[in-house]
HTML snippet that shows the backbone in 3Dmol.js (N, CA, C, O; Angstrom):
<script src="https://3Dmol.org/build/3Dmol-min.js"></script>
<div id="view" style="width:600px;height:400px;position:relative"></div>
<script>
const pdb = `
ATOM      1  N   MET A   1    -110.728 119.843-123.889  1.00  0.00           N
ATOM      2  CA  MET A   1    -111.674 119.817-124.981  1.00  0.00           C
ATOM      3  C   MET A   1    -112.003 121.229-125.463  1.00  0.00           C
ATOM      4  O   MET A   1    -112.235 121.447-126.652  1.00  0.00           O
ATOM      5  N   LYS A   2    -112.022 122.185-124.536  1.00  0.00           N
ATOM      6  CA  LYS A   2    -112.347 123.554-124.897  1.00  0.00           C
ATOM      7  C   LYS A   2    -111.330 124.095-125.904  1.00  0.00           C
ATOM      8  O   LYS A   2    -111.699 124.813-126.834  1.00  0.00           O
ATOM      9  N   GLN A   3    -110.071 123.758-125.725  1.00  0.00           N
ATOM     10  CA  GLN A   3    -109.038 124.213-126.637  1.00  0.00           C
ATOM     11  C   GLN A   3    -109.265 123.611-128.022  1.00  0.00           C
ATOM     12  O   GLN A   3    -109.077 124.299-129.025  1.00  0.00           O
ATOM     13  N   ASP A   4    -109.657 122.364-128.098  1.00  0.00           N
ATOM     14  CA  ASP A   4    -109.920 121.721-129.378  1.00  0.00           C
ATOM     15  C   ASP A   4    -111.060 122.408-130.119  1.00  0.00           C
ATOM     16  O   ASP A   4    -110.956 122.656-131.321  1.00  0.00           O
ATOM     17  N   SER A   5    -112.146 122.717-129.419  1.00  0.00           N
ATOM     18  CA  SER A   5    -113.278 123.375-130.073  1.00  0.00           C
ATOM     19  C   SER A   5    -112.900 124.795-130.481  1.00  0.00           C
ATOM     20  O   SER A   5    -113.362 125.285-131.511  1.00  0.00           O
ATOM     21  N   SER A   6    -112.075 125.453-129.694  1.00  0.00           N
ATOM     22  CA  SER A   6    -111.603 126.793-130.032  1.00  0.00           C
ATOM     23  C   SER A   6    -110.756 126.752-131.304  1.00  0.00           C
ATOM     24  O   SER A   6    -110.868 127.622-132.168  1.00  0.00           O
ATOM     25  N   GLU A   7    -109.916 125.737-131.402  1.00  0.00           N
ATOM     26  CA  GLU A   7    -109.077 125.575-132.584  1.00  0.00           C
ATOM     27  C   GLU A   7    -109.946 125.284-133.812  1.00  0.00           C
ATOM     28  O   GLU A   7    -109.700 125.801-134.902  1.00  0.00           O
ATOM     29  N   PHE A   8    -110.957 124.454-133.611  1.00  0.00           N
ATOM     30  CA  PHE A   8    -111.884 124.134-134.698  1.00  0.00           C
ATOM     31  C   PHE A   8    -112.579 125.394-135.198  1.00  0.00           C
ATOM     32  O   PHE A   8    -112.685 125.608-136.405  1.00  0.00           O
ATOM     33  N   VAL A   9    -113.048 126.220-134.283  1.00  0.00           N
ATOM     34  CA  VAL A   9    -113.727 127.470-134.642  1.00  0.00           C
ATOM     35  C   VAL A   9    -112.778 128.367-135.419  1.00  0.00           C
ATOM     36  O   VAL A   9    -113.176 128.957-136.424  1.00  0.00           O
ATOM     37  N   SER A  10    -111.544 128.481-134.980  1.00  0.00           N
ATOM     38  CA  SER A  10    -110.559 129.312-135.672  1.00  0.00           C
ATOM     39  C   SER A  10    -110.323 128.818-137.092  1.00  0.00           C
ATOM     40  O   SER A  10    -110.272 129.614-138.030  1.00  0.00           O
ATOM     41  N   ILE A  11    -110.182 127.528-137.249  1.00  0.00           N
ATOM     42  CA  ILE A  11    -109.980 126.951-138.582  1.00  0.00           C
ATOM     43  C   ILE A  11    -111.213 127.188-139.449  1.00  0.00           C
ATOM     44  O   ILE A  11    -111.091 127.544-140.621  1.00  0.00           O
ATOM     45  N   PHE A  12    -112.391 126.992-138.880  1.00  0.00           N
ATOM     46  CA  PHE A  12    -113.638 127.200-139.599  1.00  0.00           C
ATOM     47  C   PHE A  12    -113.754 128.651-140.059  1.00  0.00           C
ATOM     48  O   PHE A  12    -114.120 128.915-141.205  1.00  0.00           O
ATOM     49  N   GLU A  13    -113.440 129.596-139.160  1.00  0.00           N
ATOM     50  CA  GLU A  13    -113.502 131.013-139.513  1.00  0.00           C
ATOM     51  C   GLU A  13    -112.526 131.339-140.637  1.00  0.00           C
ATOM     52  O   GLU A  13    -112.848 132.125-141.528  1.00  0.00           O
ATOM     53  N   LEU A  14    -111.345 130.748-140.603  1.00  0.00           N
ATOM     54  CA  LEU A  14    -110.350 130.960-141.650  1.00  0.00           C
ATOM     55  C   LEU A  14    -110.860 130.452-142.993  1.00  0.00           C
ATOM     56  O   LEU A  14    -110.679 131.113-144.016  1.00  0.00           O
ATOM     57  N   ILE A  15    -111.490 129.297-142.997  1.00  0.00           N
ATOM     58  CA  ILE A  15    -112.050 128.732-144.234  1.00  0.00           C
ATOM     59  C   ILE A  15    -113.144 129.644-144.780  1.00  0.00           C
ATOM     60  O   ILE A  15    -113.193 129.907-145.982  1.00  0.00           O
ATOM     61  N   ILE A  16    -114.013 130.122-143.907  1.00  0.00           N
ATOM     62  CA  ILE A  16    -115.099 131.023-144.325  1.00  0.00           C
ATOM     63  C   ILE A  16    -114.519 132.291-144.938  1.00  0.00           C
ATOM     64  O   ILE A  16    -114.995 132.738-145.981  1.00  0.00           O
ATOM     65  N   LYS A  17    -113.502 132.878-144.313  1.00  0.00           N
ATOM     66  CA  LYS A  17    -112.884 134.096-144.852  1.00  0.00           C
ATOM     67  C   LYS A  17    -112.280 133.842-146.222  1.00  0.00           C
ATOM     68  O   LYS A  17    -112.399 134.682-147.115  1.00  0.00           O
ATOM     69  N   LYS A  18    -111.633 132.694-146.404  1.00  0.00           N
ATOM     70  CA  LYS A  18    -111.052 132.371-147.707  1.00  0.00           C
ATOM     71  C   LYS A  18    -112.140 132.222-148.760  1.00  0.00           C
ATOM     72  O   LYS A  18    -111.968 132.664-149.896  1.00  0.00           O
ATOM     73  N   LEU A  19    -113.258 131.604-148.393  1.00  0.00           N
ATOM     74  CA  LEU A  19    -114.369 131.466-149.332  1.00  0.00           C
ATOM     75  C   LEU A  19    -114.949 132.830-149.697  1.00  0.00           C
ATOM     76  O   LEU A  19    -115.287 133.069-150.856  1.00  0.00           O
ATOM     77  N   GLU A  20    -115.068 133.724-148.716  1.00  0.00           N
ATOM     78  CA  GLU A  20    -115.573 135.066-148.983  1.00  0.00           C
ATOM     79  C   GLU A  20    -114.641 135.801-149.932  1.00  0.00           C
ATOM     80  O   GLU A  20    -115.098 136.477-150.854  1.00  0.00           O
ATOM     81  N   ILE A  21    -113.338 135.674-149.714  1.00  0.00           N
ATOM     82  CA  ILE A  21    -112.354 136.316-150.586  1.00  0.00           C
ATOM     83  C   ILE A  21    -112.490 135.760-152.001  1.00  0.00           C
ATOM     84  O   ILE A  21    -112.429 136.511-152.974  1.00  0.00           O
ATOM     85  N   MET A  22    -112.674 134.448-152.113  1.00  0.00           N
ATOM     86  CA  MET A  22    -112.834 133.829-153.430  1.00  0.00           C
ATOM     87  C   MET A  22    -114.069 134.387-154.127  1.00  0.00           C
ATOM     88  O   MET A  22    -114.024 134.677-155.322  1.00  0.00           O
ATOM     89  N   ASN A  23    -115.175 134.541-153.396  1.00  0.00           N
ATOM     90  CA  ASN A  23    -116.389 135.080-153.993  1.00  0.00           C
ATOM     91  C   ASN A  23    -116.180 136.504-154.465  1.00  0.00           C
ATOM     92  O   ASN A  23    -116.633 136.870-155.549  1.00  0.00           O
ATOM     93  N   ILE A  24    -115.502 137.308-153.670  1.00  0.00           N
ATOM     94  CA  ILE A  24    -115.226 138.689-154.049  1.00  0.00           C
ATOM     95  C   ILE A  24    -114.330 138.715-155.281  1.00  0.00           C
ATOM     96  O   ILE A  24    -114.553 139.501-156.202  1.00  0.00           O
ATOM     97  N   GLN A  25    -113.322 137.856-155.296  1.00  0.00           N
ATOM     98  CA  GLN A  25    -112.434 137.796-156.455  1.00  0.00           C
ATOM     99  C   GLN A  25    -113.192 137.329-157.690  1.00  0.00           C
ATOM    100  O   GLN A  25    -112.929 137.810-158.792  1.00  0.00           O
ATOM    101  N   GLN A  26    -114.121 136.405-157.526  1.00  0.00           N
ATOM    102  CA  GLN A  26    -114.923 135.953-158.660  1.00  0.00           C
ATOM    103  C   GLN A  26    -115.788 137.099-159.183  1.00  0.00           C
ATOM    104  O   GLN A  26    -115.905 137.285-160.395  1.00  0.00           O
ATOM    105  N   LEU A  27    -116.393 137.869-158.273  1.00  0.00           N
ATOM    106  CA  LEU A  27    -117.199 139.010-158.693  1.00  0.00           C
ATOM    107  C   LEU A  27    -116.350 140.025-159.444  1.00  0.00           C
ATOM    108  O   LEU A  27    -116.762 140.558-160.474  1.00  0.00           O
ATOM    109  N   GLU A  28    -115.159 140.285-158.914  1.00  0.00           N
ATOM    110  CA  GLU A  28    -114.270 141.236-159.573  1.00  0.00           C
ATOM    111  C   GLU A  28    -113.866 140.715-160.948  1.00  0.00           C
ATOM    112  O   GLU A  28    -113.792 141.480-161.909  1.00  0.00           O
ATOM    113  N   GLY A  29    -113.607 139.420-161.040  1.00  0.00           N
ATOM    114  CA  GLY A  29    -113.259 138.825-162.321  1.00  0.00           C
ATOM    115  C   GLY A  29    -114.402 138.928-163.321  1.00  0.00           C
ATOM    116  O   GLY A  29    -114.185 139.239-164.493  1.00  0.00           O
ATOM    117  N   LYS A  30    -115.615 138.669-162.857  1.00  0.00           N
ATOM    118  CA  LYS A  30    -116.785 138.783-163.724  1.00  0.00           C
ATOM    119  C   LYS A  30    -116.969 140.218-164.194  1.00  0.00           C
ATOM    120  O   LYS A  30    -117.319 140.461-165.349  1.00  0.00           O
ATOM    121  N   TRP A  31    -116.731 141.174-163.288  1.00  0.00           N
ATOM    122  CA  TRP A  31    -116.868 142.584-163.656  1.00  0.00           C
ATOM    123  C   TRP A  31    -115.830 142.953-164.708  1.00  0.00           C
ATOM    124  O   TRP A  31    -116.143 143.677-165.653  1.00  0.00           O
ATOM    125  N   LYS A  32    -114.607 142.470-164.561  1.00  0.00           N
ATOM    126  CA  LYS A  32    -113.566 142.754-165.553  1.00  0.00           C
ATOM    127  C   LYS A  32    -113.949 142.160-166.906  1.00  0.00           C
ATOM    128  O   LYS A  32    -113.742 142.795-167.941  1.00  0.00           O
ATOM    129  N   GLN A  33    -114.496 140.967-166.907  1.00  0.00           N
ATOM    130  CA  GLN A  33    -114.942 140.357-168.157  1.00  0.00           C
ATOM    131  C   GLN A  33    -116.065 141.171-168.786  1.00  0.00           C
ATOM    132  O   GLN A  33    -116.078 141.410-169.993  1.00  0.00           O
ATOM    133  N   ALA A  34    -117.007 141.593-167.944  1.00  0.00           N
ATOM    134  CA  ALA A  34    -118.127 142.391-168.442  1.00  0.00           C
ATOM    135  C   ALA A  34    -117.629 143.713-169.018  1.00  0.00           C
ATOM    136  O   ALA A  34    -118.109 144.153-170.062  1.00  0.00           O
ATOM    137  N   LYS A  35    -116.666 144.349-168.344  1.00  0.00           N
ATOM    138  CA  LYS A  35    -116.114 145.604-168.859  1.00  0.00           C
ATOM    139  C   LYS A  35    -115.472 145.381-170.219  1.00  0.00           C
ATOM    140  O   LYS A  35    -115.651 146.188-171.131  1.00  0.00           O
ATOM    141  N   GLY A  36    -114.728 144.295-170.361  1.00  0.00           N
ATOM    142  CA  GLY A  36    -114.088 143.994-171.637  1.00  0.00           C
ATOM    143  C   GLY A  36    -115.106 143.787-172.747  1.00  0.00           C
ATOM    144  O   GLY A  36    -114.923 144.274-173.863  1.00  0.00           O
ATOM    145  N   LYS A  37    -116.175 143.067-172.441  1.00  0.00           N
ATOM    146  CA  LYS A  37    -117.220 142.819-173.440  1.00  0.00           C
ATOM    147  C   LYS A  37    -117.934 144.124-173.816  1.00  0.00           C
ATOM    148  O   LYS A  37    -118.256 144.355-174.981  1.00  0.00           O
ATOM    149  N   LEU A  38    -118.173 144.967-172.810  1.00  0.00           N
ATOM    150  CA  LEU A  38    -118.816 146.248-173.098  1.00  0.00           C
ATOM    151  C   LEU A  38    -117.930 147.117-173.986  1.00  0.00           C
ATOM    152  O   LEU A  38    -118.418 147.774-174.905  1.00  0.00           O
ATOM    153  N   LYS A  39    -116.627 147.116-173.708  1.00  0.00           N
ATOM    154  CA  LYS A  39    -115.696 147.898-174.531  1.00  0.00           C
ATOM    155  C   LYS A  39    -115.674 147.378-175.963  1.00  0.00           C
ATOM    156  O   LYS A  39    -115.602 148.160-176.911  1.00  0.00           O
ATOM    157  N   GLN A  40    -115.736 146.050-176.120  1.00  0.00           N
ATOM    158  CA  GLN A  40    -115.743 145.472-177.466  1.00  0.00           C
ATOM    159  C   GLN A  40    -117.016 145.849-178.212  1.00  0.00           C
ATOM    160  O   GLN A  40    -116.977 146.193-179.394  1.00  0.00           O
ATOM    161  N   LYS A  41    -118.136 145.782-177.517  1.00  0.00           N
ATOM    162  CA  LYS A  41    -119.419 146.047-178.158  1.00  0.00           C
ATOM    163  C   LYS A  41    -119.627 147.537-178.411  1.00  0.00           C
ATOM    164  O   LYS A  41    -120.167 147.932-179.444  1.00  0.00           O
ATOM    165  N   TYR A  42    -119.195 148.350-177.464  1.00  0.00           N
ATOM    166  CA  TYR A  42    -119.376 149.800-177.561  1.00  0.00           C
ATOM    167  C   TYR A  42    -118.001 150.447-177.478  1.00  0.00           C
ATOM    168  O   TYR A  42    -117.542 150.834-176.403  1.00  0.00           O
ATOM    169  N   GLY A  43    -117.364 150.553-178.616  1.00  0.00           N
ATOM    170  CA  GLY A  43    -115.977 151.012-178.679  1.00  0.00           C
ATOM    171  C   GLY A  43    -115.727 152.386-178.097  1.00  0.00           C
ATOM    172  O   GLY A  43    -114.595 152.707-177.738  1.00  0.00           O
ATOM    173  N   ASP A  44    -116.769 153.211-177.996  1.00  0.00           N
ATOM    174  CA  ASP A  44    -116.560 154.561-177.471  1.00  0.00           C
ATOM    175  C   ASP A  44    -116.600 154.628-175.944  1.00  0.00           C
ATOM    176  O   ASP A  44    -116.393 155.699-175.374  1.00  0.00           O
ATOM    177  N   LEU A  45    -116.859 153.512-175.279  1.00  0.00           N
ATOM    178  CA  LEU A  45    -116.818 153.496-173.812  1.00  0.00           C
ATOM    179  C   LEU A  45    -115.371 153.570-173.341  1.00  0.00           C
ATOM    180  O   LEU A  45    -114.494 152.905-173.893  1.00  0.00           O
ATOM    181  N   THR A  46    -115.132 154.368-172.333  1.00  0.00           N
ATOM    182  CA  THR A  46    -113.786 154.502-171.781  1.00  0.00           C
ATOM    183  C   THR A  46    -113.709 153.837-170.417  1.00  0.00           C
ATOM    184  O   THR A  46    -114.721 153.450-169.833  1.00  0.00           O
ATOM    185  N   ASP A  47    -112.480 153.715-169.925  1.00  0.00           N
ATOM    186  CA  ASP A  47    -112.292 153.193-168.565  1.00  0.00           C
ATOM    187  C   ASP A  47    -113.004 154.084-167.555  1.00  0.00           C
ATOM    188  O   ASP A  47    -113.559 153.596-166.571  1.00  0.00           O
ATOM    189  N   ASN A  48    -112.987 155.397-167.801  1.00  0.00           N
ATOM    190  CA  ASN A  48    -113.658 156.324-166.884  1.00  0.00           C
ATOM    191  C   ASN A  48    -115.160 156.077-166.847  1.00  0.00           C
ATOM    192  O   ASN A  48    -115.777 156.129-165.783  1.00  0.00           O
ATOM    193  N   ASP A  49    -115.745 155.809-168.009  1.00  0.00           N
ATOM    194  CA  ASP A  49    -117.185 155.506-168.049  1.00  0.00           C
ATOM    195  C   ASP A  49    -117.497 154.279-167.204  1.00  0.00           C
ATOM    196  O   ASP A  49    -118.456 154.268-166.432  1.00  0.00           O
ATOM    197  N   LEU A  50    -116.681 153.256-167.361  1.00  0.00           N
ATOM    198  CA  LEU A  50    -116.931 152.004-166.656  1.00  0.00           C
ATOM    199  C   LEU A  50    -116.604 152.121-165.174  1.00  0.00           C
ATOM    200  O   LEU A  50    -117.240 151.465-164.348  1.00  0.00           O
ATOM    201  N   THR A  51    -115.630 152.940-164.828  1.00  0.00           N
ATOM    202  CA  THR A  51    -115.332 153.184-163.413  1.00  0.00           C
ATOM    203  C   THR A  51    -116.497 153.908-162.761  1.00  0.00           C
ATOM    204  O   THR A  51    -116.839 153.632-161.611  1.00  0.00           O
ATOM    205  N   TYR A  52    -117.113 154.841-163.496  1.00  0.00           N
ATOM    206  CA  TYR A  52    -118.294 155.539-162.999  1.00  0.00           C
ATOM    207  C   TYR A  52    -119.415 154.532-162.745  1.00  0.00           C
ATOM    208  O   TYR A  52    -120.087 154.578-161.715  1.00  0.00           O
ATOM    209  N   ALA A  53    -119.602 153.624-163.701  1.00  0.00           N
ATOM    210  CA  ALA A  53    -120.642 152.598-163.539  1.00  0.00           C
ATOM    211  C   ALA A  53    -120.350 151.722-162.326  1.00  0.00           C
ATOM    212  O   ALA A  53    -121.260 151.355-161.582  1.00  0.00           O
ATOM    213  N   GLU A  54    -119.079 151.390-162.134  1.00  0.00           N
ATOM    214  CA  GLU A  54    -118.675 150.572-160.987  1.00  0.00           C
ATOM    215  C   GLU A  54    -118.990 151.303-159.684  1.00  0.00           C
ATOM    216  O   GLU A  54    -119.453 150.699-158.717  1.00  0.00           O
ATOM    217  N   GLY A  55    -118.733 152.610-159.671  1.00  0.00           N
ATOM    218  CA  GLY A  55    -119.046 153.416-158.485  1.00  0.00           C
ATOM    219  C   GLY A  55    -120.535 153.462-158.221  1.00  0.00           C
ATOM    220  O   GLY A  55    -120.974 153.418-157.072  1.00  0.00           O
ATOM    221  N   LYS A  56    -121.314 153.553-159.293  1.00  0.00           N
ATOM    222  CA  LYS A  56    -122.771 153.560-159.145  1.00  0.00           C
ATOM    223  C   LYS A  56    -123.264 152.219-158.598  1.00  0.00           C
ATOM    224  O   LYS A  56    -124.222 152.171-157.826  1.00  0.00           O
ATOM    225  N   PHE A  57    -122.601 151.129-159.004  1.00  0.00           N
ATOM    226  CA  PHE A  57    -122.960 149.811-158.486  1.00  0.00           C
ATOM    227  C   PHE A  57    -122.725 149.775-156.976  1.00  0.00           C
ATOM    228  O   PHE A  57    -123.564 149.277-156.225  1.00  0.00           O
ATOM    229  N   ASP A  58    -121.573 150.307-156.532  1.00  0.00           N
ATOM    230  CA  ASP A  58    -121.284 150.349-155.096  1.00  0.00           C
ATOM    231  C   ASP A  58    -122.304 151.216-154.366  1.00  0.00           C
ATOM    232  O   ASP A  58    -122.726 150.897-153.255  1.00  0.00           O
ATOM    233  N   GLU A  59    -122.695 152.321-155.008  1.00  0.00           N
ATOM    234  CA  GLU A  59    -123.705 153.197-154.411  1.00  0.00           C
ATOM    235  C   GLU A  59    -125.043 152.463-154.297  1.00  0.00           C
ATOM    236  O   GLU A  59    -125.734 152.567-153.283  1.00  0.00           O
ATOM    237  N   MET A  60    -125.396 151.722-155.345  1.00  0.00           N
ATOM    238  CA  MET A  60    -126.629 150.947-155.325  1.00  0.00           C
ATOM    239  C   MET A  60    -126.591 149.905-154.213  1.00  0.00           C
ATOM    240  O   MET A  60    -127.572 149.725-153.491  1.00  0.00           O
ATOM    241  N   LEU A  61    -125.449 149.214-154.076  1.00  0.00           N
ATOM    242  CA  LEU A  61    -125.328 148.230-152.996  1.00  0.00           C
ATOM    243  C   LEU A  61    -125.525 148.890-151.635  1.00  0.00           C
ATOM    244  O   LEU A  61    -126.170 148.327-150.751  1.00  0.00           O
ATOM    245  N   GLY A  62    -124.967 150.077-151.474  1.00  0.00           N
ATOM    246  CA  GLY A  62    -125.122 150.810-150.217  1.00  0.00           C
ATOM    247  C   GLY A  62    -126.575 151.116-149.908  1.00  0.00           C
ATOM    248  O   GLY A  62    -127.016 150.980-148.767  1.00  0.00           O
ATOM    249  N   LYS A  63    -127.324 151.532-150.933  1.00  0.00           N
ATOM    250  CA  LYS A  63    -128.748 151.840-150.732  1.00  0.00           C
ATOM    251  C   LYS A  63    -129.540 150.586-150.388  1.00  0.00           C
ATOM    252  O   LYS A  63    -130.407 150.612-149.515  1.00  0.00           O
ATOM    253  N   ILE A  64    -129.239 149.484-151.082  1.00  0.00           N
ATOM    254  CA  ILE A  64    -129.929 148.231-150.784  1.00  0.00           C
ATOM    255  C   ILE A  64    -129.574 147.768-149.374  1.00  0.00           C
ATOM    256  O   ILE A  64    -130.418 147.256-148.640  1.00  0.00           O
ATOM    257  N   GLN A  65    -128.307 147.960-149.013  1.00  0.00           N
ATOM    258  CA  GLN A  65    -127.857 147.580-147.673  1.00  0.00           C
ATOM    259  C   GLN A  65    -128.638 148.343-146.612  1.00  0.00           C
ATOM    260  O   GLN A  65    -129.064 147.760-145.615  1.00  0.00           O
ATOM    261  N   GLU A  66    -128.829 149.640-146.820  1.00  0.00           N
ATOM    262  CA  GLU A  66    -129.585 150.454-145.858  1.00  0.00           C
ATOM    263  C   GLU A  66    -131.011 149.940-145.700  1.00  0.00           C
ATOM    264  O   GLU A  66    -131.534 149.871-144.587  1.00  0.00           O
ATOM    265  N   LYS A  67    -131.635 149.580-146.816  1.00  0.00           N
ATOM    266  CA  LYS A  67    -133.042 149.175-146.785  1.00  0.00           C
ATOM    267  C   LYS A  67    -133.239 147.757-146.250  1.00  0.00           C
ATOM    268  O   LYS A  67    -134.256 147.469-145.619  1.00  0.00           O
ATOM    269  N   THR A  68    -132.268 146.866-146.502  1.00  0.00           N
ATOM    270  CA  THR A  68    -132.444 145.469-146.104  1.00  0.00           C
ATOM    271  C   THR A  68    -131.759 145.120-144.792  1.00  0.00           C
ATOM    272  O   THR A  68    -132.122 144.146-144.132  1.00  0.00           O
ATOM    273  N   GLY A  69    -130.761 145.925-144.417  1.00  0.00           N
ATOM    274  CA  GLY A  69    -130.003 145.622-143.208  1.00  0.00           C
ATOM    275  C   GLY A  69    -128.952 144.547-143.424  1.00  0.00           C
ATOM    276  O   GLY A  69    -128.317 144.097-142.470  1.00  0.00           O
ATOM    277  N   LYS A  70    -128.762 144.128-144.681  1.00  0.00           N
ATOM    278  CA  LYS A  70    -127.757 143.109-144.982  1.00  0.00           C
ATOM    279  C   LYS A  70    -126.409 143.772-145.235  1.00  0.00           C
ATOM    280  O   LYS A  70    -126.338 144.947-145.596  1.00  0.00           O
ATOM    281  N   THR A  71    -125.349 143.006-145.043  1.00  0.00           N
ATOM    282  CA  THR A  71    -124.015 143.531-145.315  1.00  0.00           C
ATOM    283  C   THR A  71    -123.764 143.482-146.820  1.00  0.00           C
ATOM    284  O   THR A  71    -124.450 142.771-147.554  1.00  0.00           O
ATOM    285  N   LYS A  72    -122.769 144.248-147.265  1.00  0.00           N
ATOM    286  CA  LYS A  72    -122.419 144.230-148.688  1.00  0.00           C
ATOM    287  C   LYS A  72    -121.993 142.833-149.116  1.00  0.00           C
ATOM    288  O   LYS A  72    -122.279 142.403-150.234  1.00  0.00           O
ATOM    289  N   GLU A  73    -121.309 142.130-148.225  1.00  0.00           N
ATOM    290  CA  GLU A  73    -120.877 140.771-148.545  1.00  0.00           C
ATOM    291  C   GLU A  73    -122.080 139.860-148.765  1.00  0.00           C
ATOM    292  O   GLU A  73    -122.090 139.050-149.691  1.00  0.00           O
ATOM    293  N   GLU A  74    -123.105 139.997-147.903  1.00  0.00           N
ATOM    294  CA  GLU A  74    -124.315 139.180-148.055  1.00  0.00           C
ATOM    295  C   GLU A  74    -125.007 139.493-149.381  1.00  0.00           C
ATOM    296  O   GLU A  74    -125.468 138.590-150.079  1.00  0.00           O
ATOM    297  N   LEU A  75    -125.074 140.769-149.718  1.00  0.00           N
ATOM    298  CA  LEU A  75    -125.715 141.162-150.966  1.00  0.00           C
ATOM    299  C   LEU A  75    -124.931 140.662-152.170  1.00  0.00           C
ATOM    300  O   LEU A  75    -125.521 140.209-153.151  1.00  0.00           O
ATOM    301  N   LYS A  76    -123.603 140.740-152.104  1.00  0.00           N
ATOM    302  CA  LYS A  76    -122.783 140.262-153.201  1.00  0.00           C
ATOM    303  C   LYS A  76    -122.950 138.755-153.381  1.00  0.00           C
ATOM    304  O   LYS A  76    -122.947 138.255-154.506  1.00  0.00           O
ATOM    305  N   LYS A  77    -123.094 138.035-152.270  1.00  0.00           N
ATOM    306  CA  LYS A  77    -123.332 136.587-152.355  1.00  0.00           C
ATOM    307  C   LYS A  77    -124.655 136.314-153.045  1.00  0.00           C
ATOM    308  O   LYS A  77    -124.751 135.409-153.874  1.00  0.00           O
ATOM    309  N   GLU A  78    -125.686 137.098-152.706  1.00  0.00           N
ATOM    310  CA  GLU A  78    -126.990 136.923-153.343  1.00  0.00           C
ATOM    311  C   GLU A  78    -126.895 137.197-154.833  1.00  0.00           C
ATOM    312  O   GLU A  78    -127.450 136.452-155.640  1.00  0.00           O
ATOM    313  N   ILE A  79    -126.194 138.258-155.202  1.00  0.00           N
ATOM    314  CA  ILE A  79    -126.035 138.619-156.603  1.00  0.00           C
ATOM    315  C   ILE A  79    -125.263 137.528-157.330  1.00  0.00           C
ATOM    316  O   ILE A  79    -125.571 137.195-158.474  1.00  0.00           O
ATOM    317  N   ASP A  80    -124.263 136.975-156.663  1.00  0.00           N
ATOM    318  CA  ASP A  80    -123.436 135.943-157.284  1.00  0.00           C
ATOM    319  C   ASP A  80    -124.228 134.678-157.601  1.00  0.00           C
ATOM    320  O   ASP A  80    -123.829 133.898-158.466  1.00  0.00           O
ATOM    321  N   LYS A  81    -125.344 134.469-156.911  1.00  0.00           N
ATOM    322  CA  LYS A  81    -126.183 133.294-157.161  1.00  0.00           C
ATOM    323  C   LYS A  81    -126.849 133.354-158.526  1.00  0.00           C
ATOM    324  O   LYS A  81    -127.181 132.319-159.103  1.00  0.00           O
ATOM    325  N   TYR A  82    -127.048 134.569-159.049  1.00  0.00           N
ATOM    326  CA  TYR A  82    -127.770 134.727-160.312  1.00  0.00           C
ATOM    327  C   TYR A  82    -126.847 134.614-161.443  1.00  0.00           C
ATOM    328  O   TYR A  82    -127.268 134.720-162.595  1.00  0.00           O
TER     329      TYR A  82
END
`;
const viewer = $3Dmol.createViewer("view");
viewer.addModel(pdb, "pdb");
viewer.setStyle({}, {cartoon: {color: "spectrum"}});
viewer.zoomTo();
viewer.render();
</script>
């Protein structure tokens, strides 16, 4: 029975990892869409400008992570809820 529960845990962990990857990919997809919309609305924005903004977002996540003790993945999940 121990082997069965171990196998179940492994399968469960694999499913969770796939869901996390999907959430990250969804966030990345949303960011790409947002970048495209920003470029359309503000034609003078460059890829470098938006990459800088993306870096600032990662920096912001890091600061929130320090203050809350949550992982970046947990914070991204919270953000994805909105």
